[in-house]
PQR file with spaces between the fields and no chain letter, atoms N, CA, C, O and H, PARSE charges and radii, in Angstrom:
ATOM       1  N    SER     1      15.327   65.719 -237.054 -0.4000 1.5000
ATOM       2  CA   SER     1      15.642   66.012 -238.448 -0.0000 2.0000
ATOM       3  C    SER     1      15.405   67.484 -238.724  0.5500 1.7000
ATOM       4  O    SER     1      14.750   68.162 -237.933 -0.5500 1.4000
ATOM       5  N    GLY     2      15.916   67.982 -239.816 -0.4000 1.5000
ATOM       6  CA   GLY     2      15.771   69.389 -240.139 -0.0000 2.0000
ATOM       7  C    GLY     2      16.961   70.192 -239.675  0.5500 1.7000
ATOM       8  O    GLY     2      17.900   69.657 -239.085 -0.5500 1.4000
ATOM       9  H    GLY     2      16.448   67.431 -240.459  0.4000 1.0000
ATOM      10  N    VAL     3      16.912   71.487 -239.947 -0.4000 1.5000
ATOM      11  CA   VAL     3      17.997   72.406 -239.609 -0.0000 2.0000
ATOM      12  C    VAL     3      17.611   73.187 -238.365  0.5500 1.7000
ATOM      13  O    VAL     3      16.528   73.770 -238.309 -0.5500 1.4000
ATOM      14  H    VAL     3      16.149   71.922 -240.426  0.4000 1.0000
ATOM      15  N    LEU     4      18.491   73.204 -237.364 -0.4000 1.5000
ATOM      16  CA   LEU     4      18.251   73.972 -236.147 -0.0000 2.0000
ATOM      17  C    LEU     4      18.470   75.442 -236.454  0.5500 1.7000
ATOM      18  O    LEU     4      19.561   75.849 -236.855 -0.5500 1.4000
ATOM      19  H    LEU     4      19.370   72.731 -237.409  0.4000 1.0000
ATOM      20  N    LEU     5      17.430   76.232 -236.263 -0.4000 1.5000
ATOM      21  CA   LEU     5      17.467   77.663 -236.585 -0.0000 2.0000
ATOM      22  C    LEU     5      16.801   78.404 -235.437  0.5500 1.7000
ATOM      23  O    LEU     5      15.583   78.579 -235.426 -0.5500 1.4000
ATOM      24  H    LEU     5      16.544   75.901 -235.937  0.4000 1.0000
ATOM      25  N    ILE     6      17.611   78.843 -234.459 -0.4000 1.5000
ATOM      26  CA   ILE     6      17.079   79.518 -233.278 -0.0000 2.0000
ATOM      27  C    ILE     6      17.916   80.754 -232.978  0.5500 1.7000
ATOM      28  O    ILE     6      19.051   80.878 -233.439 -0.5500 1.4000
ATOM      29  H    ILE     6      18.601   78.701 -234.468  0.4000 1.0000
ATOM      30  N    ASP     7      17.347   81.659 -232.204 -0.4000 1.5000
ATOM      31  CA   ASP     7      18.059   82.871 -231.802 -0.0000 2.0000
ATOM      32  C    ASP     7      18.401   82.890 -230.321  0.5500 1.7000
ATOM      33  O    ASP     7      19.215   83.712 -229.899 -0.5500 1.4000
ATOM      34  H    ASP     7      16.425   81.559 -231.830  0.4000 1.0000
ATOM      35  N    ASP     8      17.808   82.015 -229.518 -0.4000 1.5000
ATOM      36  CA   ASP     8      17.941   82.149 -228.071 -0.0000 2.0000
ATOM      37  C    ASP     8      19.275   81.678 -227.510  0.5500 1.7000
ATOM      38  O    ASP     8      19.490   81.813 -226.306 -0.5500 1.4000
ATOM      39  H    ASP     8      17.147   81.348 -229.861  0.4000 1.0000
ATOM      40  N    CYS     9      20.171   81.139 -228.307 -0.4000 1.5000
ATOM      41  CA   CYS     9      21.477   80.753 -227.771 -0.0000 2.0000
ATOM      42  C    CYS     9      22.536   81.808 -228.060  0.5500 1.7000
ATOM      43  O    CYS     9      23.712   81.582 -227.772 -0.5500 1.4000
ATOM      44  H    CYS     9      19.996   81.030 -229.285  0.4000 1.0000
ATOM      45  N    GLN    10      22.160   82.946 -228.616 -0.4000 1.5000
ATOM      46  CA   GLN    10      23.126   83.980 -228.981 -0.0000 2.0000
ATOM      47  C    GLN    10      23.899   84.520 -227.786  0.5500 1.7000
ATOM      48  O    GLN    10      25.078   84.846 -227.919 -0.5500 1.4000
ATOM      49  H    GLN    10      21.205   83.130 -228.849  0.4000 1.0000
ATOM      50  N    ASN    11      23.274   84.622 -226.639 -0.4000 1.5000
ATOM      51  CA   ASN    11      23.939   85.217 -225.482 -0.0000 2.0000
ATOM      52  C    ASN    11      24.518   84.182 -224.532  0.5500 1.7000
ATOM      53  O    ASN    11      25.072   84.539 -223.492 -0.5500 1.4000
ATOM      54  H    ASN    11      22.316   84.357 -226.531  0.4000 1.0000
ATOM      55  N    GLU    12      24.400   82.929 -224.870 -0.4000 1.5000
ATOM      56  CA   GLU    12      24.922   81.871 -224.015 -0.0000 2.0000
ATOM      57  C    GLU    12      26.416   81.686 -224.267  0.5500 1.7000
ATOM      58  O    GLU    12      26.913   81.948 -225.363 -0.5500 1.4000
ATOM      59  H    GLU    12      23.950   82.640 -225.714  0.4000 1.0000
ATOM      60  N    GLU    13      27.111   81.235 -223.246 -0.4000 1.5000
ATOM      61  CA   GLU    13      28.517   80.900 -223.398 -0.0000 2.0000
ATOM      62  C    GLU    13      28.623   79.552 -224.107  0.5500 1.7000
ATOM      63  O    GLU    13      27.791   78.673 -223.885 -0.5500 1.4000
ATOM      64  H    GLU    13      26.708   81.022 -222.356  0.4000 1.0000
ATOM      65  N    PRO    14      29.636   79.379 -224.955 -0.5600 1.5000
ATOM      66  CA   PRO    14      29.829   78.072 -225.596  0.2800 2.0000
ATOM      67  C    PRO    14      30.068   77.007 -224.535  0.5500 1.7000
ATOM      68  O    PRO    14      30.774   77.248 -223.556 -0.5500 1.4000
ATOM      69  N    PHE    15      29.482   75.833 -224.728 -0.4000 1.5000
ATOM      70  CA   PHE    15      29.599   74.808 -223.700 -0.0000 2.0000
ATOM      71  C    PHE    15      29.975   73.444 -224.253  0.5500 1.7000
ATOM      72  O    PHE    15      30.255   72.533 -223.475 -0.5500 1.4000
ATOM      73  H    PHE    15      28.908   75.637 -225.523  0.4000 1.0000
ATOM      74  N    GLU    16      29.990   73.275 -225.539 -0.4000 1.5000
ATOM      75  CA   GLU    16      30.240   71.952 -226.100 -0.0000 2.0000
ATOM      76  C    GLU    16      31.100   72.073 -227.350  0.5500 1.7000
ATOM      77  O    GLU    16      30.908   72.980 -228.160 -0.5500 1.4000
ATOM      78  H    GLU    16      29.762   74.015 -226.171  0.4000 1.0000
ATOM      79  N    SER    17      32.037   71.167 -227.498 -0.4000 1.5000
ATOM      80  CA   SER    17      32.860   71.145 -228.707 -0.0000 2.0000
ATOM      81  C    SER    17      32.162   70.343 -229.782  0.5500 1.7000
ATOM      82  O    SER    17      31.514   69.336 -229.500 -0.5500 1.4000
ATOM      83  H    SER    17      32.193   70.431 -226.839  0.4000 1.0000
ATOM      84  N    VAL    18      32.298   70.793 -231.012 -0.4000 1.5000
ATOM      85  CA   VAL    18      31.732   70.070 -232.146 -0.0000 2.0000
ATOM      86  C    VAL    18      32.788   69.984 -233.239  0.5500 1.7000
ATOM      87  O    VAL    18      33.734   70.771 -233.275 -0.5500 1.4000
ATOM      88  H    VAL    18      32.825   71.612 -231.241  0.4000 1.0000
ATOM      89  N    LEU    19      32.607   69.022 -234.119 -0.4000 1.5000
ATOM      90  CA   LEU    19      33.479   68.853 -235.268 -0.0000 2.0000
ATOM      91  C    LEU    19      32.669   69.150 -236.517  0.5500 1.7000
ATOM      92  O    LEU    19      31.670   68.481 -236.785 -0.5500 1.4000
ATOM      93  H    LEU    19      31.839   68.383 -234.089  0.4000 1.0000
ATOM      94  N    LEU    20      33.088   70.139 -237.275 -0.4000 1.5000
ATOM      95  CA   LEU    20      32.406   70.481 -238.518 -0.0000 2.0000
ATOM      96  C    LEU    20      32.785   69.442 -239.562  0.5500 1.7000
ATOM      97  O    LEU    20      33.961   69.292 -239.895 -0.5500 1.4000
ATOM      98  H    LEU    20      33.899   70.682 -237.058  0.4000 1.0000
ATOM      99  N    VAL    21      31.785   68.719 -240.084 -0.4000 1.5000
ATOM     100  CA   VAL    21      32.068   67.638 -241.027 -0.0000 2.0000
ATOM     101  C    VAL    21      31.467   67.867 -242.407  0.5500 1.7000
ATOM     102  O    VAL    21      31.748   67.108 -243.335 -0.5500 1.4000
ATOM     103  H    VAL    21      30.830   68.841 -239.813  0.4000 1.0000
ATOM     104  N    GLY    22      30.643   68.903 -242.555 -0.4000 1.5000
ATOM     105  CA   GLY    22      30.055   69.156 -243.861 -0.0000 2.0000
ATOM     106  C    GLY    22      29.143   70.360 -243.841  0.5500 1.7000
ATOM     107  O    GLY    22      29.007   71.051 -242.831 -0.5500 1.4000
ATOM     108  H    GLY    22      30.414   69.519 -241.801  0.4000 1.0000
ATOM     109  N    TYR    23      28.522   70.592 -244.979 -0.4000 1.5000
ATOM     110  CA   TYR    23      27.586   71.702 -245.104 -0.0000 2.0000
ATOM     111  C    TYR    23      26.645   71.399 -246.254  0.5500 1.7000
ATOM     112  O    TYR    23      26.903   70.510 -247.066 -0.5500 1.4000
ATOM     113  H    TYR    23      28.632   70.031 -245.800  0.4000 1.0000
ATOM     114  N    GLY    24      25.561   72.140 -246.316 -0.4000 1.5000
ATOM     115  CA   GLY    24      24.603   71.947 -247.393 -0.0000 2.0000
ATOM     116  C    GLY    24      23.469   72.943 -247.286  0.5500 1.7000
ATOM     117  O    GLY    24      23.547   73.926 -246.550 -0.5500 1.4000
ATOM     118  H    GLY    24      25.351   72.862 -245.657  0.4000 1.0000
ATOM     119  N    ILE    25      22.414   72.669 -248.035 -0.4000 1.5000
ATOM     120  CA   ILE    25      21.205   73.489 -248.006 -0.0000 2.0000
ATOM     121  C    ILE    25      20.021   72.543 -247.944  0.5500 1.7000
ATOM     122  O    ILE    25      19.921   71.610 -248.741 -0.5500 1.4000
ATOM     123  H    ILE    25      22.351   71.870 -248.633  0.4000 1.0000
ATOM     124  N    GLU    26      19.126   72.782 -247.001 -0.4000 1.5000
ATOM     125  CA   GLU    26      17.915   71.977 -246.858 -0.0000 2.0000
ATOM     126  C    GLU    26      16.717   72.905 -246.795  0.5500 1.7000
ATOM     127  O    GLU    26      16.655   73.785 -245.936 -0.5500 1.4000
ATOM     128  H    GLU    26      19.207   73.540 -246.354  0.4000 1.0000
ATOM     129  N    ASN    27      15.779   72.719 -247.686 -0.4000 1.5000
ATOM     130  CA   ASN    27      14.586   73.573 -247.753 -0.0000 2.0000
ATOM     131  C    ASN    27      14.949   75.054 -247.821  0.5500 1.7000
ATOM     132  O    ASN    27      14.276   75.889 -247.216 -0.5500 1.4000
ATOM     133  H    ASN    27      15.829   72.005 -248.384  0.4000 1.0000
ATOM     134  N    GLY    28      16.008   75.379 -248.553 -0.4000 1.5000
ATOM     135  CA   GLY    28      16.433   76.763 -248.726 -0.0000 2.0000
ATOM     136  C    GLY    28      17.245   77.329 -247.579  0.5500 1.7000
ATOM     137  O    GLY    28      17.623   78.499 -247.619 -0.5500 1.4000
ATOM     138  H    GLY    28      16.555   74.701 -249.045  0.4000 1.0000
ATOM     139  N    ILE    29      17.527   76.528 -246.551 -0.4000 1.5000
ATOM     140  CA   ILE    29      18.287   77.001 -245.389 -0.0000 2.0000
ATOM     141  C    ILE    29      19.698   76.417 -245.433  0.5500 1.7000
ATOM     142  O    ILE    29      19.860   75.199 -245.356 -0.5500 1.4000
ATOM     143  H    ILE    29      17.220   75.577 -246.518  0.4000 1.0000
ATOM     144  N    PRO    30      20.729   77.272 -245.557 -0.5600 1.5000
ATOM     145  CA   PRO    30      22.107   76.772 -245.514  0.2800 2.0000
ATOM     146  C    PRO    30      22.418   76.261 -244.104  0.5500 1.7000
ATOM     147  O    PRO    30      21.978   76.851 -243.117 -0.5500 1.4000
ATOM     148  N    TYR    31      23.176   75.167 -244.012 -0.4000 1.5000
ATOM     149  CA   TYR    31      23.489   74.606 -242.695 -0.0000 2.0000
ATOM     150  C    TYR    31      24.914   74.075 -242.650  0.5500 1.7000
ATOM     151  O    TYR    31      25.525   73.772 -243.674 -0.5500 1.4000
ATOM     152  H    TYR    31      23.533   74.688 -244.814  0.4000 1.0000
ATOM     153  N    TRP    32      25.424   73.973 -241.413 -0.4000 1.5000
ATOM     154  CA   TRP    32      26.659   73.259 -241.113 -0.0000 2.0000
ATOM     155  C    TRP    32      26.255   71.895 -240.576  0.5500 1.7000
ATOM     156  O    TRP    32      25.347   71.809 -239.749 -0.5500 1.4000
ATOM     157  H    TRP    32      24.927   74.219 -240.581  0.4000 1.0000
ATOM     158  N    LEU    33      26.895   70.843 -241.017 -0.4000 1.5000
ATOM     159  CA   LEU    33      26.694   69.521 -240.438 -0.0000 2.0000
ATOM     160  C    LEU    33      27.790   69.325 -239.408  0.5500 1.7000
ATOM     161  O    LEU    33      28.973   69.322 -239.748 -0.5500 1.4000
ATOM     162  H    LEU    33      27.633   70.912 -241.688  0.4000 1.0000
ATOM     163  N    VAL    34      27.406   69.163 -238.159 -0.4000 1.5000
ATOM     164  CA   VAL    34      28.381   69.048 -237.082 -0.0000 2.0000
ATOM     165  C    VAL    34      28.195   67.734 -236.338  0.5500 1.7000
ATOM     166  O    VAL    34      27.086   67.214 -236.217 -0.5500 1.4000
ATOM     167  H    VAL    34      26.445   69.165 -237.883  0.4000 1.0000
ATOM     168  N    LYS    35      29.309   67.214 -235.845 -0.4000 1.5000
ATOM     169  CA   LYS    35      29.301   66.004 -235.029 -0.0000 2.0000
ATOM     170  C    LYS    35      29.576   66.422 -233.595  0.5500 1.7000
ATOM     171  O    LYS    35      30.564   67.099 -233.312 -0.5500 1.4000
ATOM     172  H    LYS    35      30.211   67.636 -235.943  0.4000 1.0000
ATOM     173  N    PHE    36      28.699   66.015 -232.698 -0.4000 1.5000
ATOM     174  CA   PHE    36      28.841   66.359 -231.290 -0.0000 2.0000
ATOM     175  C    PHE    36      29.648   65.306 -230.556  0.5500 1.7000
ATOM     176  O    PHE    36      29.683   64.145 -230.962 -0.5500 1.4000
ATOM     177  H    PHE    36      27.896   65.465 -232.928  0.4000 1.0000
ATOM     178  N    SER    37      30.294   65.710 -229.481 -0.4000 1.5000
ATOM     179  CA   SER    37      31.086   64.786 -228.671 -0.0000 2.0000
ATOM     180  C    SER    37      30.231   64.049 -227.641  0.5500 1.7000
ATOM     181  O    SER    37      30.763   63.301 -226.820 -0.5500 1.4000
ATOM     182  H    SER    37      30.266   66.654 -229.151  0.4000 1.0000
ATOM     183  N    LEU    38      28.923   64.251 -227.676 -0.4000 1.5000
ATOM     184  CA   LEU    38      28.029   63.637 -226.690 -0.0000 2.0000
ATOM     185  C    LEU    38      27.629   62.216 -227.050  0.5500 1.7000
ATOM     186  O    LEU    38      26.931   61.564 -226.273 -0.5500 1.4000
ATOM     187  H    LEU    38      28.492   64.859 -228.343  0.4000 1.0000
ATOM     188  N    GLY    39      28.047   61.723 -228.196 -0.4000 1.5000
ATOM     189  CA   GLY    39      27.747   60.353 -228.586 -0.0000 2.0000
ATOM     190  C    GLY    39      26.576   60.237 -229.538  0.5500 1.7000
ATOM     191  O    GLY    39      25.914   61.226 -229.855 -0.5500 1.4000
ATOM     192  H    GLY    39      28.613   62.253 -228.827  0.4000 1.0000
ATOM     193  N    GLU    40      26.326   59.020 -229.990 -0.4000 1.5000
ATOM     194  CA   GLU    40      25.297   58.759 -230.993 -0.0000 2.0000
ATOM     195  C    GLU    40      23.876   58.961 -230.486  0.5500 1.7000
ATOM     196  O    GLU    40      22.949   59.055 -231.290 -0.5500 1.4000
ATOM     197  H    GLU    40      26.863   58.217 -229.732  0.4000 1.0000
ATOM     198  N    GLU    41      23.684   59.030 -229.181 -0.4000 1.5000
ATOM     199  CA   GLU    41      22.347   59.223 -228.629 -0.0000 2.0000
ATOM     200  C    GLU    41      21.856   60.654 -228.813  0.5500 1.7000
ATOM     201  O    GLU    41      20.660   60.924 -228.702 -0.5500 1.4000
ATOM     202  H    GLU    41      24.437   58.953 -228.528  0.4000 1.0000
ATOM     203  N    PHE    42      22.774   61.564 -229.094 -0.4000 1.5000
ATOM     204  CA   PHE    42      22.433   62.975 -229.231 -0.0000 2.0000
ATOM     205  C    PHE    42      22.112   63.299 -230.679  0.5500 1.7000
ATOM     206  O    PHE    42      22.786   62.819 -231.590 -0.5500 1.4000
ATOM     207  H    PHE    42      23.745   61.345 -229.184  0.4000 1.0000
ATOM     208  N    GLY    43      21.082   64.114 -230.899 -0.4000 1.5000
ATOM     209  CA   GLY    43      20.741   64.570 -232.249 -0.0000 2.0000
ATOM     210  C    GLY    43      20.403   63.425 -233.175  0.5500 1.7000
ATOM     211  O    GLY    43      19.702   62.492 -232.784 -0.5500 1.4000
ATOM     212  H    GLY    43      20.534   64.504 -230.159  0.4000 1.0000
ATOM     213  N    ASP    44      20.892   63.485 -234.394 -0.4000 1.5000
ATOM     214  CA   ASP    44      20.667   62.448 -235.401 -0.0000 2.0000
ATOM     215  C    ASP    44      21.895   61.547 -235.441  0.5500 1.7000
ATOM     216  O    ASP    44      22.784   61.733 -236.272 -0.5500 1.4000
ATOM     217  H    ASP    44      21.461   64.243 -234.713  0.4000 1.0000
ATOM     218  N    HIS    45      21.938   60.574 -234.541 -0.4000 1.5000
ATOM     219  CA   HIS    45      23.066   59.640 -234.416 -0.0000 2.0000
ATOM     220  C    HIS    45      24.372   60.375 -234.141  0.5500 1.7000
ATOM     221  O    HIS    45      25.426   60.000 -234.655 -0.5500 1.4000
ATOM     222  H    HIS    45      21.215   60.423 -233.866  0.4000 1.0000
ATOM     223  N    GLY    46      24.295   61.424 -233.328 -0.4000 1.5000
ATOM     224  CA   GLY    46      25.480   62.189 -232.952 -0.0000 2.0000
ATOM     225  C    GLY    46      25.759   63.399 -233.827  0.5500 1.7000
ATOM     226  O    GLY    46      26.718   64.131 -233.587 -0.5500 1.4000
ATOM     227  H    GLY    46      23.439   61.730 -232.911  0.4000 1.0000
ATOM     228  N    TYR    47      24.930   63.614 -234.840 -0.4000 1.5000
ATOM     229  CA   TYR    47      25.111   64.734 -235.767 -0.0000 2.0000
ATOM     230  C    TYR    47      23.937   65.699 -235.678  0.5500 1.7000
ATOM     231  O    TYR    47      22.846   65.331 -235.242 -0.5500 1.4000
ATOM     232  H    TYR    47      24.150   63.019 -235.035  0.4000 1.0000
ATOM     233  N    MET    48      24.175   66.943 -236.099 -0.4000 1.5000
ATOM     234  CA   MET    48      23.115   67.942 -236.125 -0.0000 2.0000
ATOM     235  C    MET    48      23.399   68.934 -237.245  0.5500 1.7000
ATOM     236  O    MET    48      24.553   69.207 -237.576 -0.5500 1.4000
ATOM     237  H    MET    48      25.062   67.242 -236.453  0.4000 1.0000
ATOM     238  N    LYS    49      22.338   69.462 -237.817 -0.4000 1.5000
ATOM     239  CA   LYS    49      22.457   70.515 -238.826 -0.0000 2.0000
ATOM     240  C    LYS    49      22.164   71.847 -238.151  0.5500 1.7000
ATOM     241  O    LYS    49      21.046   72.083 -237.693 -0.5500 1.4000
ATOM     242  H    LYS    49      21.401   69.240 -237.549  0.4000 1.0000
ATOM     243  N    LEU    50      23.166   72.713 -238.089 -0.4000 1.5000
ATOM     244  CA   LEU    50      23.018   74.043 -237.502 -0.0000 2.0000
ATOM     245  C    LEU    50      22.969   75.072 -238.623  0.5500 1.7000
ATOM     246  O    LEU    50      23.759   75.008 -239.564 -0.5500 1.4000
ATOM     247  H    LEU    50      24.074   72.521 -238.461  0.4000 1.0000
ATOM     248  N    ALA    51      22.048   76.015 -238.523 -0.4000 1.5000
ATOM     249  CA   ALA    51      21.908   77.043 -239.555 -0.0000 2.0000
ATOM     250  C    ALA    51      23.237   77.752 -239.774  0.5500 1.7000
ATOM     251  O    ALA    51      23.912   78.138 -238.820 -0.5500 1.4000
ATOM     252  H    ALA    51      21.406   76.067 -237.758  0.4000 1.0000
ATOM     253  N    ARG    52      23.603   77.917 -241.031 -0.4000 1.5000
ATOM     254  CA   ARG    52      24.853   78.561 -241.420 -0.0000 2.0000
ATOM     255  C    ARG    52      24.552   80.007 -241.799  0.5500 1.7000
ATOM     256  O    ARG    52      23.526   80.286 -242.418 -0.5500 1.4000
ATOM     257  H    ARG    52      23.055   77.603 -241.806  0.4000 1.0000
ATOM     258  N    ASN    53      25.439   80.921 -241.432 -0.4000 1.5000
ATOM     259  CA   ASN    53      25.305   82.344 -241.764 -0.0000 2.0000
ATOM     260  C    ASN    53      24.084   82.977 -241.111  0.5500 1.7000
ATOM     261  O    ASN    53      23.504   83.910 -241.668 -0.5500 1.4000
ATOM     262  H    ASN    53      26.273   80.694 -240.929  0.4000 1.0000
ATOM     263  N    HIS    54      23.687   82.491 -239.949 -0.4000 1.5000
ATOM     264  CA   HIS    54      22.539   83.046 -239.225 -0.0000 2.0000
ATOM     265  C    HIS    54      23.027   83.641 -237.907  0.5500 1.7000
ATOM     266  O    HIS    54      22.881   83.024 -236.852 -0.5500 1.4000
ATOM     267  H    HIS    54      24.158   81.734 -239.497  0.4000 1.0000
ATOM     268  N    LYS    55      23.604   84.832 -237.968 -0.4000 1.5000
ATOM     269  CA   LYS    55      24.039   85.557 -236.766 -0.0000 2.0000
ATOM     270  C    LYS    55      25.026   84.751 -235.920  0.5500 1.7000
ATOM     271  O    LYS    55      25.009   84.851 -234.693 -0.5500 1.4000
ATOM     272  H    LYS    55      23.722   85.334 -238.825  0.4000 1.0000
ATOM     273  N    ASN    56      25.885   83.952 -236.561 -0.4000 1.5000
ATOM     274  CA   ASN    56      26.844   83.120 -235.826 -0.0000 2.0000
ATOM     275  C    ASN    56      26.130   82.284 -234.768  0.5500 1.7000
ATOM     276  O    ASN    56      26.546   82.240 -233.611 -0.5500 1.4000
ATOM     277  H    ASN    56      25.899   83.871 -237.558  0.4000 1.0000
ATOM     278  N    MET    57      25.070   81.637 -235.173 -0.4000 1.5000
ATOM     279  CA   MET    57      24.201   80.906 -234.252 -0.0000 2.0000
ATOM     280  C    MET    57      24.984   79.986 -233.320  0.5500 1.7000
ATOM     281  O    MET    57      25.807   79.183 -233.759 -0.5500 1.4000
ATOM     282  H    MET    57      24.732   81.673 -236.114  0.4000 1.0000
ATOM     283  N    CYS    58      24.714   80.119 -232.056 -0.4000 1.5000
ATOM     284  CA   CYS    58      25.334   79.313 -230.994 -0.0000 2.0000
ATOM     285  C    CYS    58      26.863   79.370 -231.040  0.5500 1.7000
ATOM     286  O    CYS    58      27.538   78.416 -230.652 -0.5500 1.4000
ATOM     287  H    CYS    58      24.046   80.771 -231.699  0.4000 1.0000
ATOM     288  N    HIS    59      27.401   80.494 -231.518 -0.4000 1.5000
ATOM     289  CA   HIS    59      28.855   80.725 -231.551 -0.0000 2.0000
ATOM     290  C    HIS    59      29.599   79.722 -232.428  0.5500 1.7000
ATOM     291  O    HIS    59      30.771   79.444 -232.176 -0.5500 1.4000
ATOM     292  H    HIS    59      26.853   81.269 -231.833  0.4000 1.0000
ATOM     293  N    ILE    60      28.947   79.176 -233.450 -0.4000 1.5000
ATOM     294  CA   ILE    60      29.565   78.137 -234.276 -0.0000 2.0000
ATOM     295  C    ILE    60      30.869   78.609 -234.913  0.5500 1.7000
ATOM     296  O    ILE    60      31.759   77.792 -235.149 -0.5500 1.4000
ATOM     297  H    ILE    60      27.995   79.402 -233.654  0.4000 1.0000
ATOM     298  N    ALA    61      31.008   79.900 -235.198 -0.4000 1.5000
ATOM     299  CA   ALA    61      32.227   80.397 -235.850 -0.0000 2.0000
ATOM     300  C    ALA    61      33.146   81.167 -234.904  0.5500 1.7000
ATOM     301  O    ALA    61      34.161   81.705 -235.347 -0.5500 1.4000
ATOM     302  H    ALA    61      30.285   80.564 -235.007  0.4000 1.0000
ATOM     303  N    SER    62      32.821   81.232 -233.632 -0.4000 1.5000
ATOM     304  CA   SER    62      33.602   82.050 -232.699 -0.0000 2.0000
ATOM     305  C    SER    62      34.946   81.445 -232.326  0.5500 1.7000
ATOM     306  O    SER    62      35.921   82.172 -232.133 -0.5500 1.4000
ATOM     307  H    SER    62      31.996   80.795 -233.273  0.4000 1.0000
ATOM     308  N    PHE    63      35.009   80.138 -232.224 -0.4000 1.5000
ATOM     309  CA   PHE    63      36.222   79.483 -231.750 -0.0000 2.0000
ATOM     310  C    PHE    63      36.631   78.361 -232.695  0.5500 1.7000
ATOM     311  O    PHE    63      36.886   77.238 -232.260 -0.5500 1.4000
ATOM     312  H    PHE    63      34.217   79.548 -232.380  0.4000 1.0000
ATOM     313  N    ALA    64      36.693   78.663 -233.973 -0.4000 1.5000
ATOM     314  CA   ALA    64      37.038   77.641 -234.966 -0.0000 2.0000
ATOM     315  C    ALA    64      38.551   77.450 -235.024  0.5500 1.7000
ATOM     316  O    ALA    64      39.312   78.417 -234.982 -0.5500 1.4000
ATOM     317  H    ALA    64      36.486   79.575 -234.327  0.4000 1.0000
ATOM     318  N    TYR    65      38.969   76.210 -235.121 -0.4000 1.5000
ATOM     319  CA   TYR    65      40.379   75.859 -235.251 -0.0000 2.0000
ATOM     320  C    TYR    65      40.538   74.880 -236.401  0.5500 1.7000
ATOM     321  O    TYR    65      39.655   74.064 -236.665 -0.5500 1.4000
ATOM     322  H    TYR    65      38.351   75.425 -235.156  0.4000 1.0000
ATOM     323  N    TYR    66      41.667   74.972 -237.079 -0.4000 1.5000
ATOM     324  CA   TYR    66      41.962   74.034 -238.153 -0.0000 2.0000
ATOM     325  C    TYR    66      43.472   73.875 -238.266  0.5500 1.7000
ATOM     326  O    TYR    66      44.220   74.793 -237.931 -0.5500 1.4000
ATOM     327  H    TYR    66      42.384   75.635 -236.864  0.4000 1.0000
ATOM     328  N    PRO    67      43.921   72.717 -238.734 -0.5600 1.5000
ATOM     329  CA   PRO    67      45.363   72.500 -238.846  0.2800 2.0000
ATOM     330  C    PRO    67      45.937   73.185 -240.077  0.5500 1.7000
ATOM     331  O    PRO    67      45.266   73.315 -241.100 -0.5500 1.4000
ATOM     332  N    VAL    68      47.173   73.614 -239.967 -0.4000 1.5000
ATOM     333  CA   VAL    68      47.916   74.147 -241.103 -0.0000 2.0000
ATOM     334  C    VAL    68      49.074   73.184 -241.341  0.5500 1.7000
ATOM     335  O    VAL    68      49.918   72.974 -240.470 -0.5500 1.4000
ATOM     336  H    VAL    68      47.718   73.507 -239.136  0.4000 1.0000
ATOM     337  N    ILE    69      49.093   72.616 -242.515 -0.4000 1.5000
ATOM     338  CA   ILE    69      50.108   71.591 -242.810 -0.0000 2.0000
ATOM     339  C    ILE    69      51.109   72.130 -243.804  0.5500 1.7000
ATOM     340  O    ILE    69      52.044   71.424 -244.184 -0.5500 1.4000
ATOM     341  H    ILE    69      48.408   72.787 -243.223  0.4000 1.0000
């Protein structure tokens, strides 16, 4: 539980795809709610809160895609 807020993944290559499903603020920390492709055993039933606007933590905004309809 809680928002993942770390700096040590900044230099790592992206390794996992996630689906951005929401956002919010918890204890004053803005976060992205993401669903991982690793299944429900990972994180909080397959979901995790990643800090938003924190140095592009873990490359969350580096390879974003969305449909244009």
